[in-house]
C-alpha positions, 0 to 999 in steps of 0.5 A: 133348551140350549145345546151343551159342548160336546166334551174332548180330551186331550193326553196330559201325561202319565204318572208313573206311581211307586206304592209302598206296602199297604195298610190293611186298616180294616172293616170300617162303616163303608167298606175295607180301607187301607191305605197306601203309600206312594213312594215316588215316581214320574211323570211325564208326558208331552209338555210336562215332565217331572218326579213323584215327590215321597209324600201322600197315598191312596186311601181306599175302601174296598166294598162289598162285591170288589169295588175299590173306591180311590182316594190319592192325593200326592205331590209331585216337581215338574224338572223346570221346579214347579212342585203339582199338588193331585188330588184323584177320585176313581174307581176298579172293579172287575171279574173277582179272580183277575182282583185277586189276580191284581190282590195278590201283585200277580200283572193283569191286562189294564183291558180285563178290569177298569179303573179311571178317576176324575183329578184336581191338580192345583200349583201356585206356580205361574208356568201352571196356572191354568191347570188350576181351574182345568179337570182331568179324568184319567186311566189307569192300571195297577201293577205289583209295587207301582199305579200307571195313570194316564190323565187327559185334560178336560176340554 
């Protein structure tokens, strides 16, 4: 069997995603569903900056045991005019008391729970064409009315 390369991570950006109030859909086949509209925010990193557009949402499913499947789709516009779409799928879980505090909008240290994601970015802007063929992973924190996600390029 050939020796496969070990992936490495390079920091790309921080997404500061502003959220509207969650809409509870209620119990569904696979768990409790809720939709959290995305209303804006900022993007900043060593080689990128911009604003998150007022479009998109996180379509969550909360499973028995408190595991939240995160399924967000939204977009941002860079300061130099590129529109970049993000499709981000992840999971969040932790001790029940921490998850209850997060649900109530109380601050919790990001180290007290697990929030990770895999992201695909896509654009038609030629200056950012490289992102169309790149995988990203993220680590996140849930705040009262926002989510912060650090995205890393998987190399």
